[in-house]
Biopython code that builds the backbone (N, CA, C, O; Angstrom):
import numpy as np
from Bio.PDB.StructureBuilder import StructureBuilder

atoms = [
    (1, "VAL", "N", (175.506, 97.093, -45.573)),
    (1, "VAL", "CA", (175.817, 95.868, -44.863)),
    (1, "VAL", "C", (176.859, 95.111, -45.663)),
    (1, "VAL", "O", (176.704, 94.911, -46.868)),
    (2, "VAL", "N", (177.906, 94.696, -45.000)),
    (2, "VAL", "CA", (178.985, 93.952, -45.630)),
    (2, "VAL", "C", (178.597, 92.482, -45.663)),
    (2, "VAL", "O", (178.033, 91.976, -44.694)),
    (3, "GLN", "N", (178.887, 91.789, -46.755)),
    (3, "GLN", "CA", (178.490, 90.394, -46.898)),
    (3, "GLN", "C", (179.685, 89.451, -46.897)),
    (3, "GLN", "O", (179.605, 88.377, -47.492)),
    (4, "ASP", "N", (180.781, 89.810, -46.257)),
    (4, "ASP", "CA", (181.934, 88.919, -46.240)),
    (4, "ASP", "C", (182.547, 88.851, -44.850)),
    (4, "ASP", "O", (182.024, 89.439, -43.903)),
    (5, "SER", "N", (183.644, 88.140, -44.731)),
    (5, "SER", "CA", (184.227, 87.862, -43.410)),
    (5, "SER", "C", (185.066, 89.005, -42.849)),
    (5, "SER", "O", (185.602, 88.862, -41.750)),
    (6, "TYR", "N", (185.205, 90.122, -43.539)),
    (6, "TYR", "CA", (186.052, 91.203, -43.035)),
    (6, "TYR", "C", (185.506, 91.845, -41.764)),
    (6, "TYR", "O", (186.259, 92.484, -41.029)),
    (7, "ALA", "N", (184.225, 91.691, -41.495)),
    (7, "ALA", "CA", (183.647, 92.292, -40.293)),
    (7, "ALA", "C", (184.044, 91.543, -39.034)),
    (7, "ALA", "O", (183.958, 92.095, -37.937)),
    (8, "TYR", "N", (184.479, 90.295, -39.172)),
    (8, "TYR", "CA", (184.824, 89.484, -38.025)),
    (8, "TYR", "C", (186.263, 89.000, -38.126)),
    (8, "TYR", "O", (186.495, 87.794, -38.213)),
    (9, "PRO", "N", (187.240, 89.909, -38.118)),
    (9, "PRO", "CA", (188.621, 89.461, -38.244)),
    (9, "PRO", "C", (189.068, 88.705, -37.005)),
    (9, "PRO", "O", (188.620, 88.986, -35.893)),
    (10, "THR", "N", (189.941, 87.761, -37.208)),
    (10, "THR", "CA", (190.522, 87.047, -36.079)),
    (10, "THR", "C", (191.576, 87.946, -35.447)),
    (10, "THR", "O", (192.470, 88.448, -36.128)),
    (11, "ARG", "N", (191.462, 88.140, -34.163)),
    (11, "ARG", "CA", (192.383, 89.018, -33.472)),
    (11, "ARG", "C", (192.920, 88.296, -32.252)),
    (11, "ARG", "O", (192.157, 87.872, -31.384)),
    (12, "ARG", "N", (194.210, 88.161, -32.191)),
    (12, "ARG", "CA", (194.820, 87.483, -31.046)),
    (12, "ARG", "C", (194.819, 88.422, -29.847)),
    (12, "ARG", "O", (195.062, 89.622, -29.976)),
    (13, "ARG", "N", (194.546, 87.860, -28.697)),
    (13, "ARG", "CA", (194.480, 88.666, -27.476)),
    (13, "ARG", "C", (195.638, 88.328, -26.558)),
    (13, "ARG", "O", (196.015, 87.166, -26.414)),
    (14, "ASN", "N", (196.188, 89.340, -25.950)),
    (14, "ASN", "CA", (197.212, 89.155, -24.926)),
    (14, "ASN", "C", (196.509, 89.154, -23.580)),
    (14, "ASN", "O", (195.386, 89.646, -23.468)),
    (15, "SER", "N", (197.139, 88.623, -22.581)),
    (15, "SER", "CA", (196.534, 88.638, -21.256)),
    (15, "SER", "C", (196.403, 90.067, -20.728)),
    (15, "SER", "O", (195.584, 90.327, -19.846)),
    (16, "ASP", "N", (197.209, 91.003, -21.263)),
    (16, "ASP", "CA", (197.138, 92.401, -20.832)),
    (16, "ASP", "C", (196.004, 93.154, -21.509)),
    (16, "ASP", "O", (195.626, 94.235, -21.058)),
    (17, "GLU", "N", (195.467, 92.613, -22.561)),
    (17, "GLU", "CA", (194.495, 93.315, -23.371)),
    (17, "GLU", "C", (193.111, 93.259, -22.732)),
    (17, "GLU", "O", (192.710, 92.225, -22.198)),
    (18, "SER", "N", (192.386, 94.368, -22.788)),
    (18, "SER", "CA", (191.033, 94.366, -22.238)),
    (18, "SER", "C", (190.084, 93.726, -23.242)),
    (18, "SER", "O", (190.424, 93.563, -24.414)),
    (19, "ASP", "N", (188.910, 93.371, -22.782)),
    (19, "ASP", "CA", (187.928, 92.713, -23.641)),
    (19, "ASP", "C", (186.992, 93.739, -24.282)),
    (19, "ASP", "O", (185.774, 93.581, -24.200)),
    (20, "GLU", "N", (187.526, 94.781, -24.915)),
    (20, "GLU", "CA", (186.675, 95.795, -25.511)),
    (20, "GLU", "C", (186.009, 95.310, -26.788)),
    (20, "GLU", "O", (185.011, 95.891, -27.214)),
    (21, "GLU", "N", (186.529, 94.276, -27.402)),
    (21, "GLU", "CA", (185.934, 93.762, -28.628)),
    (21, "GLU", "C", (184.645, 93.027, -28.301)),
    (21, "GLU", "O", (184.620, 92.151, -27.437)),
    (22, "ALA", "N", (183.569, 93.393, -29.002)),
    (22, "ALA", "CA", (182.272, 92.759, -28.770)),
    (22, "ALA", "C", (181.430, 92.884, -30.026)),
    (22, "ALA", "O", (181.620, 93.786, -30.843)),
    (23, "ILE", "N", (180.501, 91.961, -30.155)),
    (23, "ILE", "CA", (179.539, 92.002, -31.248)),
    (23, "ILE", "C", (178.161, 92.165, -30.621)),
    (23, "ILE", "O", (177.778, 91.404, -29.733)),
    (24, "TYR", "N", (177.425, 93.160, -31.092)),
    (24, "TYR", "CA", (176.077, 93.395, -30.605)),
    (24, "TYR", "C", (175.078, 92.694, -31.516)),
    (24, "TYR", "O", (175.122, 92.864, -32.735)),
    (25, "GLU", "N", (174.184, 91.912, -30.937)),
    (25, "GLU", "CA", (173.076, 91.314, -31.682)),
    (25, "GLU", "C", (171.874, 92.225, -31.455)),
    (25, "GLU", "O", (171.361, 92.329, -30.341)),
    (26, "LEU", "N", (171.434, 92.879, -32.521)),
    (26, "LEU", "CA", (170.373, 93.871, -32.423)),
    (26, "LEU", "C", (169.252, 93.552, -33.407)),
    (26, "LEU", "O", (169.374, 92.636, -34.220)),
    (27, "ARG", "N", (168.173, 94.301, -33.331)),
    (27, "ARG", "CA", (167.061, 94.157, -34.280)),
    (27, "ARG", "C", (166.810, 95.494, -34.954)),
    (27, "ARG", "O", (166.859, 96.547, -34.317)),
    (28, "ASP", "N", (166.537, 95.437, -36.268)),
    (28, "ASP", "CA", (166.224, 96.662, -36.995)),
    (28, "ASP", "C", (164.745, 96.998, -36.833)),
    (28, "ASP", "O", (164.030, 96.334, -36.084)),
    (29, "GLU", "N", (164.287, 98.046, -37.549)),
    (29, "GLU", "CA", (162.897, 98.507, -37.438)),
    (29, "GLU", "C", (161.900, 97.428, -37.868)),
    (29, "GLU", "O", (160.741, 97.450, -37.452)),
    (30, "GLU", "N", (162.350, 96.489, -38.698)),
    (30, "GLU", "CA", (161.474, 95.423, -39.184)),
    (30, "GLU", "C", (161.654, 94.137, -38.363)),
    (30, "GLU", "O", (161.210, 93.067, -38.780)),
    (31, "ASN", "N", (162.300, 94.244, -37.207)),
    (31, "ASN", "CA", (162.508, 93.150, -36.265)),
    (31, "ASN", "C", (163.455, 92.065, -36.788)),
    (31, "ASN", "O", (163.419, 90.935, -36.300)),
    (32, "ARG", "N", (164.295, 92.388, -37.768)),
    (32, "ARG", "CA", (165.285, 91.435, -38.273)),
    (32, "ARG", "C", (166.556, 91.559, -37.437)),
    (32, "ARG", "O", (166.984, 92.663, -37.097)),
    (33, "ILE", "N", (167.152, 90.416, -37.112)),
    (33, "ILE", "CA", (168.396, 90.410, -36.324)),
    (33, "ILE", "C", (169.566, 90.777, -37.229)),
    (33, "ILE", "O", (169.677, 90.288, -38.353)),
    (34, "TYR", "N", (170.441, 91.651, -36.718)),
    (34, "TYR", "CA", (171.703, 91.956, -37.381)),
    (34, "TYR", "C", (172.778, 92.040, -36.318)),
    (34, "TYR", "O", (172.485, 92.098, -35.124)),
    (35, "TYR", "N", (174.031, 92.046, -36.762)),
    (35, "TYR", "CA", (175.177, 92.016, -35.858)),
    (35, "TYR", "C", (176.065, 93.210, -36.137)),
    (35, "TYR", "O", (176.379, 93.511, -37.289)),
    (36, "PHE", "N", (176.470, 93.892, -35.071)),
    (36, "PHE", "CA", (177.376, 95.032, -35.184)),
    (36, "PHE", "C", (178.655, 94.696, -34.442)),
    (36, "PHE", "O", (178.631, 94.442, -33.238)),
    (37, "ASN", "N", (179.788, 94.692, -35.166)),
    (37, "ASN", "CA", (181.085, 94.430, -34.561)),
    (37, "ASN", "C", (181.646, 95.759, -34.063)),
    (37, "ASN", "O", (182.010, 96.624, -34.860)),
    (38, "ALA", "N", (181.715, 95.915, -32.742)),
    (38, "ALA", "CA", (182.178, 97.167, -32.147)),
    (38, "ALA", "C", (183.654, 97.433, -32.417)),
    (38, "ALA", "O", (184.089, 98.584, -32.379)),
    (39, "TYR", "N", (184.429, 96.388, -32.688)),
    (39, "TYR", "CA", (185.863, 96.546, -32.965)),
    (39, "TYR", "C", (186.103, 97.071, -34.375)),
    (39, "TYR", "O", (186.932, 97.958, -34.579)),
    (40, "THR", "N", (185.376, 96.520, -35.354)),
    (40, "THR", "CA", (185.578, 96.928, -36.752)),
    (40, "THR", "C", (184.647, 98.053, -37.170)),
    (40, "THR", "O", (184.927, 98.755, -38.142)),
    (41, "GLY", "N", (183.539, 98.239, -36.450)),
    (41, "GLY", "CA", (182.569, 99.256, -36.820)),
    (41, "GLY", "C", (181.667, 98.836, -37.973)),
    (41, "GLY", "O", (181.059, 99.689, -38.621)),
    (42, "VAL", "N", (181.570, 97.537, -38.239)),
    (42, "VAL", "CA", (180.804, 97.039, -39.377)),
    (42, "VAL", "C", (179.561, 96.292, -38.900)),
    (42, "VAL", "O", (179.615, 95.509, -37.952)),
    (43, "SER", "N", (178.435, 96.551, -39.581)),
    (43, "SER", "CA", (177.195, 95.820, -39.330)),
    (43, "SER", "C", (177.027, 94.748, -40.387)),
    (43, "SER", "O", (177.363, 94.951, -41.554)),
    (44, "MET", "N", (176.496, 93.588, -39.963)),
    (44, "MET", "CA", (176.277, 92.482, -40.900)),
    (44, "MET", "C", (174.994, 91.750, -40.551)),
    (44, "MET", "O", (174.568, 91.728, -39.396)),
    (45, "TRP", "N", (174.385, 91.151, -41.563)),
    (45, "TRP", "CA", (173.209, 90.312, -41.337)),
    (45, "TRP", "C", (173.623, 88.914, -40.879)),
    (45, "TRP", "O", (172.913, 88.294, -40.089)),
    (46, "ASP", "N", (174.745, 88.415, -41.354)),
    (46, "ASP", "CA", (175.192, 87.063, -41.014)),
    (46, "ASP", "C", (175.760, 87.039, -39.596)),
    (46, "ASP", "O", (176.433, 87.981, -39.179)),
    (47, "PRO", "N", (175.487, 85.959, -38.852)),
    (47, "PRO", "CA", (176.033, 85.863, -37.492)),
    (47, "PRO", "C", (177.540, 85.654, -37.520)),
    (47, "PRO", "O", (178.096, 85.235, -38.535)),
    (48, "PRO", "N", (178.206, 85.949, -36.393)),
    (48, "PRO", "CA", (179.646, 85.681, -36.313)),
    (48, "PRO", "C", (179.911, 84.179, -36.394)),
    (48, "PRO", "O", (178.989, 83.366, -36.327)),
    (49, "GLU", "N", (181.181, 83.832, -36.539)),
    (49, "GLU", "CA", (181.560, 82.429, -36.710)),
    (49, "GLU", "C", (181.110, 81.554, -35.535)),
    (49, "GLU", "O", (180.570, 80.467, -35.742)),
    (50, "TRP", "N", (181.328, 82.018, -34.323)),
    (50, "TRP", "CA", (180.960, 81.262, -33.123)),
    (50, "TRP", "C", (179.906, 82.016, -32.340)),
    (50, "TRP", "O", (179.991, 83.233, -32.174)),
    (51, "ILE", "N", (178.903, 81.278, -31.856)),
    (51, "ILE", "CA", (177.820, 81.857, -31.064)),
    (51, "ILE", "C", (177.768, 81.110, -29.736)),
    (51, "ILE", "O", (177.821, 79.881, -29.699)),
    (52, "ASP", "N", (177.664, 81.872, -28.646)),
    (52, "ASP", "CA", (177.538, 81.232, -27.339)),
    (52, "ASP", "C", (176.060, 81.008, -27.024)),
    (52, "ASP", "O", (175.207, 81.846, -27.316)),
    (53, "GLU", "N", (175.786, 79.860, -26.425)),
    (53, "GLU", "CA", (174.429, 79.492, -26.046)),
    (53, "GLU", "C", (174.481, 78.857, -24.662)),
    (53, "GLU", "O", (175.547, 78.480, -24.177)),
    (54, "VAL", "N", (173.321, 78.746, -24.040)),
    (54, "VAL", "CA", (173.261, 78.165, -22.702)),
    (54, "VAL", "C", (172.475, 76.863, -22.759)),
    (54, "VAL", "O", (171.366, 76.815, -23.290)),
    (55, "ASP", "N", (173.068, 75.802, -22.202)),
    (55, "ASP", "CA", (172.406, 74.508, -22.113)),
    (55, "ASP", "C", (171.266, 74.629, -21.104)),
    (55, "ASP", "O", (171.486, 74.992, -19.949)),
    (56, "GLU", "N", (170.045, 74.322, -21.549)),
    (56, "GLU", "CA", (168.875, 74.500, -20.687)),
    (56, "GLU", "C", (168.908, 73.621, -19.441)),
    (56, "GLU", "O", (168.456, 74.044, -18.377)),
    (57, "GLN", "N", (169.431, 72.420, -19.557)),
    (57, "GLN", "CA", (169.442, 71.514, -18.407)),
    (57, "GLN", "C", (170.497, 71.876, -17.367)),
    (57, "GLN", "O", (170.215, 71.901, -16.169)),
    (58, "SER", "N", (171.718, 72.158, -17.831)),
    (58, "SER", "CA", (172.814, 72.401, -16.882)),
    (58, "SER", "C", (173.066, 73.880, -16.610)),
    (58, "SER", "O", (173.636, 74.233, -15.578)),
    (59, "GLY", "N", (172.642, 74.748, -17.533)),
    (59, "GLY", "CA", (172.934, 76.171, -17.400)),
    (59, "GLY", "C", (174.339, 76.528, -17.848)),
    (59, "GLY", "O", (174.755, 77.681, -17.733)),
    (60, "ALA", "N", (175.078, 75.542, -18.359)),
    (60, "ALA", "CA", (176.462, 75.767, -18.806)),
    (60, "ALA", "C", (176.465, 76.394, -20.200)),
    (60, "ALA", "O", (175.577, 76.145, -21.015)),
    (61, "VAL", "N", (177.474, 77.204, -20.447)),
    (61, "VAL", "CA", (177.633, 77.841, -21.754)),
    (61, "VAL", "C", (178.356, 76.885, -22.691)),
    (61, "VAL", "O", (179.331, 76.241, -22.303)),
    (62, "TYR", "N", (177.871, 76.797, -23.930)),
    (62, "TYR", "CA", (178.556, 76.048, -24.978)),
    (62, "TYR", "C", (178.596, 76.910, -26.223)),
    (62, "TYR", "O", (177.938, 77.948, -26.278)),
    (63, "TYR", "N", (179.342, 76.505, -27.202)),
    (63, "TYR", "CA", (179.584, 77.323, -28.389)),
    (63, "TYR", "C", (179.198, 76.553, -29.640)),
    (63, "TYR", "O", (179.511, 75.370, -29.776)),
    (64, "THR", "N", (178.509, 77.239, -30.560)),
    (64, "THR", "CA", (178.070, 76.644, -31.808)),
    (64, "THR", "C", (178.701, 77.385, -32.968)),
    (64, "THR", "O", (178.662, 78.614, -33.017)),
    (65, "HIS", "N", (179.283, 76.650, -33.903)),
    (65, "HIS", "CA", (179.850, 77.235, -35.116)),
    (65, "HIS", "C", (178.680, 77.545, -36.051)),
    (65, "HIS", "O", (177.922, 76.643, -36.408)),
    (66, "SER", "N", (178.528, 78.800, -36.447)),
    (66, "SER", "CA", (177.347, 79.221, -37.198)),
    (66, "SER", "C", (177.264, 78.634, -38.606)),
    (66, "SER", "O", (176.169, 78.545, -39.161)),
    (67, "LYS", "N", (178.372, 78.237, -39.190)),
    (67, "LYS", "CA", (178.362, 77.677, -40.553)),
    (67, "LYS", "C", (178.235, 76.153, -40.563)),
    (67, "LYS", "O", (177.518, 75.599, -41.397)),
    (68, "THR", "N", (178.922, 75.471, -39.644)),
    (68, "THR", "CA", (178.957, 74.008, -39.663)),
    (68, "THR", "C", (177.970, 73.361, -38.689)),
    (68, "THR", "O", (177.617, 72.192, -38.844)),
    (69, "GLY", "N", (177.521, 74.129, -37.677)),
    (69, "GLY", "CA", (176.648, 73.569, -36.662)),
    (69, "GLY", "C", (177.393, 72.802, -35.581)),
    (69, "GLY", "O", (176.777, 72.298, -34.641)),
    (70, "GLU", "N", (178.713, 72.709, -35.704)),
    (70, "GLU", "CA", (179.543, 72.035, -34.700)),
    (70, "GLU", "C", (179.358, 72.726, -33.349)),
    (70, "GLU", "O", (179.280, 73.952, -33.278)),
    (71, "THR", "N", (179.291, 71.934, -32.280)),
    (71, "THR", "CA", (179.198, 72.507, -30.935)),
    (71, "THR", "C", (180.379, 72.027, -30.092)),
    (71, "THR", "O", (180.943, 70.959, -30.332)),
    (72, "GLN", "N", (180.733, 72.839, -29.106)),
    (72, "GLN", "CA", (181.806, 72.463, -28.188)),
    (72, "GLN", "C", (181.625, 73.206, -26.877)),
    (72, "GLN", "O", (181.026, 74.280, -26.833)),
    (73, "TRP", "N", (182.147, 72.622, -25.814)),
    (73, "TRP", "CA", (182.076, 73.232, -24.493)),
    (73, "TRP", "C", (183.195, 74.242, -24.277)),
    (73, "TRP", "O", (183.012, 75.227, -23.561)),
    (74, "GLU", "N", (184.349, 74.008, -24.889)),
    (74, "GLU", "CA", (185.496, 74.900, -24.702)),
    (74, "GLU", "C", (185.290, 76.173, -25.527)),
    (74, "GLU", "O", (184.816, 76.131, -26.662)),
    (75, "ARG", "N", (185.660, 77.298, -24.924)),
    (75, "ARG", "CA", (185.545, 78.579, -25.629)),
    (75, "ARG", "C", (186.545, 78.605, -26.779)),
    (75, "ARG", "O", (187.739, 78.408, -26.555)),
    (76, "PRO", "N", (186.078, 78.846, -28.023)),
    (76, "PRO", "CA", (187.003, 78.922, -29.158)),
    (76, "PRO", "C", (187.979, 80.087, -28.991)),
    (76, "PRO", "O", (187.637, 81.127, -28.427)),
    (77, "PHE", "N", (189.183, 79.896, -29.484)),
    (77, "PHE", "CA", (190.219, 80.923, -29.354)),
    (77, "PHE", "C", (189.779, 82.245, -29.976)),
    (77, "PHE", "O", (190.048, 83.312, -29.424)),
    (78, "ASP", "N", (189.099, 82.179, -31.129)),
    (78, "ASP", "CA", (188.716, 83.396, -31.840)),
    (78, "ASP", "C", (187.286, 83.852, -31.545)),
    (78, "ASP", "O", (186.721, 84.641, -32.303)),
    (79, "PHE", "N", (186.697, 83.361, -30.450)),
    (79, "PHE", "CA", (185.339, 83.760, -30.067)),
    (79, "PHE", "C", (185.313, 85.225, -29.661)),
    (79, "PHE", "O", (186.178, 85.688, -28.917)),
    (80, "VAL", "N", (184.314, 85.952, -30.154)),
    (80, "VAL", "CA", (184.087, 87.336, -29.758)),
    (80, "VAL", "C", (182.740, 87.367, -29.032)),
    (80, "VAL", "O", (181.743, 86.898, -29.581)),
    (81, "PRO", "N", (182.689, 87.907, -27.818)),
    (81, "PRO", "CA", (181.432, 87.917, -27.061)),
    (81, "PRO", "C", (180.310, 88.618, -27.825)),
    (81, "PRO", "O", (180.519, 89.636, -28.485)),
    (82, "ILE", "N", (179.117, 88.040, -27.714)),
    (82, "ILE", "CA", (177.932, 88.612, -28.344)),
    (82, "ILE", "C", (177.072, 89.224, -27.246)),
    (82, "ILE", "O", (176.707, 88.552, -26.282)),
    (83, "ILE", "N", (176.758, 90.490, -27.401)),
    (83, "ILE", "CA", (175.904, 91.186, -26.443)),
    (83, "ILE", "C", (174.539, 91.298, -27.096)),
    (83, "ILE", "O", (174.368, 91.998, -28.093)),
    (84, "ARG", "N", (173.584, 90.610, -26.529)),
    (84, "ARG", "CA", (172.248, 90.550, -27.122)),
    (84, "ARG", "C", (171.396, 91.715, -26.643)),
    (84, "ARG", "O", (171.392, 92.058, -25.461)),
    (85, "GLU", "N", (170.682, 92.312, -27.575)),
    (85, "GLU", "CA", (169.870, 93.493, -27.294)),
    (85, "GLU", "C", (168.876, 93.260, -26.159)),
    (85, "GLU", "O", (168.681, 94.134, -25.314)),
    (86, "GLU", "N", (168.253, 92.096, -26.136)),
    (86, "GLU", "CA", (167.217, 91.823, -25.151)),
    (86, "GLU", "C", (167.742, 91.863, -23.718)),
    (86, "GLU", "O", (167.009, 92.234, -22.801)),
    (87, "VAL", "N", (168.999, 91.485, -23.520)),
    (87, "VAL", "CA", (169.534, 91.448, -22.163)),
    (87, "VAL", "C", (170.536, 92.565, -21.884)),
    (87, "VAL", "O", (171.106, 92.628, -20.795)),
    (88, "TYR", "N", (170.752, 93.442, -22.857)),
    (88, "TYR", "CA", (171.740, 94.507, -22.677)),
    (88, "TYR", "C", (171.154, 95.802, -23.222)),
    (88, "TYR", "O", (171.508, 96.231, -24.320)),
    (89, "SER", "N", (170.275, 96.415, -22.475)),
    (89, "SER", "CA", (169.602, 97.616, -22.943)),
    (89, "SER", "C", (170.160, 98.825, -22.200)),
    (89, "SER", "O", (169.631, 99.241, -21.170)),
    (90, "THR", "N", (171.245, 99.382, -22.750)),
    (90, "THR", "CA", (171.878, 100.557, -22.156)),
    (90, "THR", "C", (171.924, 101.671, -23.198)),
    (90, "THR", "O", (171.557, 101.470, -24.356)),
    (91, "ALA", "N", (172.370, 102.822, -22.781)),
    (91, "ALA", "CA", (172.501, 103.940, -23.713)),
    (91, "ALA", "C", (173.461, 103.585, -24.848)),
    (91, "ALA", "O", (173.222, 103.953, -25.998)),
    (92, "HIS", "N", (174.546, 102.872, -24.532)),
    (92, "HIS", "CA", (175.520, 102.494, -25.566)),
    (92, "HIS", "C", (174.889, 101.539, -26.578)),
    (92, "HIS", "O", (175.123, 101.676, -27.778)),
    (93, "ALA", "N", (174.095, 100.577, -26.115)),
    (93, "ALA", "CA", (173.425, 99.648, -27.031)),
    (93, "ALA", "C", (172.422, 100.395, -27.904)),
    (93, "ALA", "O", (172.297, 100.096, -29.092)),
    (94, "ARG", "N", (171.705, 101.363, -27.332)),
    (94, "ARG", "CA", (170.762, 102.151, -28.137)),
    (94, "ARG", "C", (171.515, 102.984, -29.164)),
    (94, "ARG", "O", (171.039, 103.139, -30.289)),
    (95, "PHE", "N", (172.678, 103.525, -28.808)),
    (95, "PHE", "CA", (173.502, 104.273, -29.755)),
    (95, "PHE", "C", (173.903, 103.383, -30.923)),
    (95, "PHE", "O", (173.790, 103.778, -32.084)),
    (96, "VAL", "N", (174.371, 102.183, -30.610)),
    (96, "VAL", "CA", (174.766, 101.236, -31.651)),
    (96, "VAL", "C", (173.585, 100.955, -32.570)),
    (96, "VAL", "O", (173.736, 100.951, -33.792)),
    (97, "LYS", "N", (172.432, 100.724, -31.999)),
    (97, "LYS", "CA", (171.246, 100.399, -32.795)),
    (97, "LYS", "C", (170.799, 101.587, -33.644)),
    (97, "LYS", "O", (170.520, 101.425, -34.832)),
    (98, "ASP", "N", (170.729, 102.771, -33.054)),
    (98, "ASP", "CA", (170.201, 103.931, -33.757)),
    (98, "ASP", "C", (171.168, 104.547, -34.765)),
    (98, "ASP", "O", (170.755, 104.950, -35.852)),
    (99, "ILE", "N", (172.426, 104.620, -34.421)),
    (99, "ILE", "CA", (173.400, 105.315, -35.255)),
    (99, "ILE", "C", (174.135, 104.377, -36.198)),
    (99, "ILE", "O", (174.412, 104.759, -37.335)),
    (100, "LEU", "N", (174.456, 103.188, -35.777)),
    (100, "LEU", "CA", (175.285, 102.293, -36.575)),
    (100, "LEU", "C", (174.513, 101.067, -37.054)),
    (100, "LEU", "O", (175.032, 99.951, -37.040)),
    (101, "SER", "N", (173.281, 101.283, -37.474)),
    (101, "SER", "CA", (172.456, 100.183, -37.983)),
    (101, "SER", "C", (172.986, 99.723, -39.332)),
    (101, "SER", "O", (173.774, 100.441, -39.948)),
    (102, "PRO", "N", (172.581, 98.547, -39.814)),
    (102, "PRO", "CA", (173.058, 98.070, -41.118)),
    (102, "PRO", "C", (172.717, 99.033, -42.245)),
    (102, "PRO", "O", (173.523, 99.230, -43.155)),
    (103, "LYS", "N", (171.541, 99.630, -42.196)),
    (103, "LYS", "CA", (171.159, 100.562, -43.257)),
    (103, "LYS", "C", (172.083, 101.770, -43.268)),
    (103, "LYS", "O", (172.505, 102.218, -44.334)),
    (104, "ARG", "N", (172.401, 102.300, -42.097)),
    (104, "ARG", "CA", (173.290, 103.461, -42.016)),
    (104, "ARG", "C", (174.699, 103.076, -42.429)),
    (104, "ARG", "O", (175.354, 103.839, -43.138)),
    (105, "SER", "N", (175.189, 101.908, -42.004)),
    (105, "SER", "CA", (176.524, 101.458, -42.395)),
    (105, "SER", "C", (176.623, 101.341, -43.905)),
    (105, "SER", "O", (177.632, 101.727, -44.495)),
    (106, "PHE", "N", (175.581, 100.811, -44.535)),
    (106, "PHE", "CA", (175.567, 100.647, -45.987)),
    (106, "PHE", "C", (175.584, 102.021, -46.658)),
    (106, "PHE", "O", (176.316, 102.222, -47.627)),
    (107, "GLN", "N", (174.787, 102.970, -46.156)),
    (107, "GLN", "CA", (174.737, 104.311, -46.716)),
    (107, "GLN", "C", (176.076, 105.014, -46.563)),
    (107, "GLN", "O", (176.513, 105.724, -47.469)),
    (108, "MET", "N", (176.732, 104.821, -45.418)),
    (108, "MET", "CA", (178.024, 105.478, -45.177)),
    (108, "MET", "C", (179.097, 104.942, -46.108)),
    (108, "MET", "O", (180.073, 105.641, -46.380)),
    (109, "ARG", "N", (178.940, 103.703, -46.611)),
    (109, "ARG", "CA", (179.921, 103.097, -47.496)),
    (109, "ARG", "C", (179.595, 103.321, -48.972)),
    (109, "ARG", "O", (180.226, 102.734, -49.850)),
    (110, "GLY", "N", (178.594, 104.181, -49.238)),
    (110, "GLY", "CA", (178.299, 104.518, -50.617)),
    (110, "GLY", "C", (177.158, 103.757, -51.236)),
    (110, "GLY", "O", (176.947, 103.850, -52.446)),
    (111, "GLY", "N", (176.406, 102.998, -50.440)),
    (111, "GLY", "CA", (175.262, 102.258, -50.976)),
    (111, "GLY", "C", (174.080, 103.200, -51.121)),
    (111, "GLY", "O", (174.144, 104.359, -50.710)),
    (112, "SER", "N", (173.007, 102.700, -51.704)),
    (112, "SER", "CA", (171.823, 103.551, -51.878)),
    (112, "SER", "C", (170.745, 103.204, -50.894)),
    (112, "SER", "O", (169.681, 103.823, -50.901)),
]
sb = StructureBuilder()
sb.init_structure("model")
sb.init_model(0)
sb.init_chain("A")
sb.init_seg("    ")
for serial, (resi, resn, name, xyz) in enumerate(atoms, 1):
    if name == "N":
        sb.init_residue(resn, " ", resi, " ")
    sb.init_atom(name, np.array(xyz, "f"), 0.0, 1.0, " ", f" {name:<3s}", serial, name[0])
structure = sb.get_structure()
């Protein structure tokens, strides 16, 4: 598991570019949440910079900065969509969880 910001690089998007970049919020065997960046191929324990949430009263999406706690209604320019395991249970999500877990990512990078 990488412990720095390299897993979440800022990437500018063109209007022609597809939205293939995504971060999966998954749980390991011990039920701990971790994040897998599908663009970089890196798993991390720390959440991405911006997290989308839903306002319970209005149902509107807002964004929370994971380090400062700042919230805003406008989508941040560098926001990367988070696909949560609980609501996105497909073969691809299971592949991400089983094959590219934080433990496996750490082992592949030479950790013990």
